[in-house]
N, C-alpha and C positions, 0 to 999 in steps of 0.2 A: 762423524769422524770416519773418513775413509782411509784405509791403510793399504799402501801398495805392497803386493807380494811379488817377488821376483823368482823366475825359474825358466824352464825351457819354453814356456808360452810367451806370446807376444806382449800381452799386457795382463795384469791380474790385480784384483782388488778385494779386500775384505771390508765389509761395511763397518765393522767395529770390533773391539775386543770381545771375547766371550764373557769373561769375568773381569771385574774391576778390583776385586779383593776377596780373600778367603781367610777366615780366622779359625784356627783349631780350638775346638770346644771341649775336647777330651773324647774318651771312648765310651760307646754305648754298653749296655749290659752284656753284649755279645762279643766285646772287644774290638768292634769296628770304629774306626775314627769318625768323629762327627765335626762338621765345619759349618760356620755361618758364612755363606758365600753371597757376595753381591754381584750382580750382573749388569752389563751395559743394557741399554734399552733394547737393542736388537738381540742381545744375548738372552734377555728375559722373554722376548717374543718366541725366539727359537725354542727355549726351554719349555714355554707353555705349549707350543705346538708338538714338539718332539716327545716330552715326558708327561705331559698332562693331557694330551689328545685334544687340545683346544684349537680346532680348525678355524675358528672365527678370527684368529690373528693373521690369517694368510693375507688378507687385503692390506693390513698395516705393514706386513713384511714387503709385499710388492711396492707399496708406497715408498718404503725406505730404499728399495733397490732403485726405483725411478728417481728418487731424490738425490742419490749418490752417484749413479752411473748413467752417462749419456751415450747415445750412439747404439743402443741395443738393436734398434730397427734395422741397422745395417748388416746384421748377421743372417746367414742363410739357414742355420739350424741351431737349436739348443740341444745340448747333451747333458745328461746328469751323471755324476759319479754313482756307481752302483752302491746300494746300501750295505753297511757292515752287518746290520741286523735284519734279517729277511723275515722275521717272525712278527714284526710289528703289525697292528691292525691296518695301518696305512703307512705309506712311506713319505715323510715330510718333504724331502727334496723333490720327489716326483710330483707332489701336489704344487709345490712352488713353481716348478718348471711348466706344468699344465697351465697354471694361471698366467705366467709370463708369455707362454706360447699364444694364449687366447688374447692377451692384452696387446701384443705386438704383431700378431698374425704371422708368427715364425714357427715352422714345424718343430715339434719336440720329438726327438729320437730317443725314446726311453730305453731302448735296447741296443744302441750303437755300441756301447761298451758292455761286455757280458762277463759276469763273474762265474767262473767255472767251478769254484769250490769256496768253502767258508774262509773268512779272514779272521776268525775269532782269536787265532793265535797271535795276531798283531797287537792285541791289547797289552801284552806284556813285553813287547819288543821295542826298545828305545833306540837302538842302533839304526841310523837312517839307511845305511847301505843294506843292512839285513832286511829291513821293512820293504825296501824297494825290490829286493830279490824275491821275497815272498809274494809281493803284488804282481811282479812280472810273471810268475808261475800261476797266478790266480786269475788275472784279467785278460780278456782278448777282444779284439775288434770284430764286430759283426760284418762279415764280408758280403752280406746282402745289400749293404748300402753303398752307393757310389758317391763319395763326397770329394772326389778329386777337384781341386781348385776352389773349394767352398771355404767360407768363413764360419767358424764354429764358436759358439759361446758355451763354455762348461760351467755348470752350476753345482756347488756343494755347500753343505751347511757349516762345516767346521774345518778350519785350517790349522793343522798342528805342525808336522814336519814338512809337509809339501810333497811327501813321497808318493802318495796316491794320485795327486794332480800330476806329477811328473811322469808317472808311468802311463796314465791316460793320455796325456799330451803326446808322449812318444808313440803311442798306438795310433793316435789320430793322424799324426804326421807320417809315420813309416807305413802303416797298413791302410790308412784311409786316404792318404795323399791329399790332405786338406792344404789350403793355402795359409790359413791363419787360425790360431787358437787363442782365444782370451778367456779369462776365468774370473767369475764372481763367486766369492764365498760369503756367507752371512757373517760368520764371526771367525776370529783367530784367537788361539790360545796366547796367553802372555809369555809362554816359553815355546821354543821350537822342538820339543821332544816328543 
């Protein structure tokens, strides 16, 4: 199930929804809510990679990308959205980009977009314009790269409001002078908040 995502990029797609359902089970002994969450196939693969550290699912994720998205070989570069949590033992999106880079023989620019400070505060910000404002103050384009006139594929794991992808796209167009930005995200939330 491919879902089109629209924004300031040329074309964008999510491979599937992240979750297909969530049932409230009550609170645990510490007062935290508990849920029985069901995920899409891609959502489960992402969950296994990101939260269970299961790197063996990467070939399956790449297979899903290849199954759903055509024309990847036409891009000049692959760029990833910087991670929100930098203290993970490994960065899931970076590993996926490295594998795509190897598969399609397209250079992966892991530091084309630089995070200048933490985005932890975004977790509790639901206002899209405020999220974008914070991100514009947090992300920058790495001027070491000459991307003028190039076609760039941006990869991320989860699409929620689209504000991060919009800011990254703006940076690539305005600072990187790219010709075309297309986006592939693994999963999309059921709401856009």
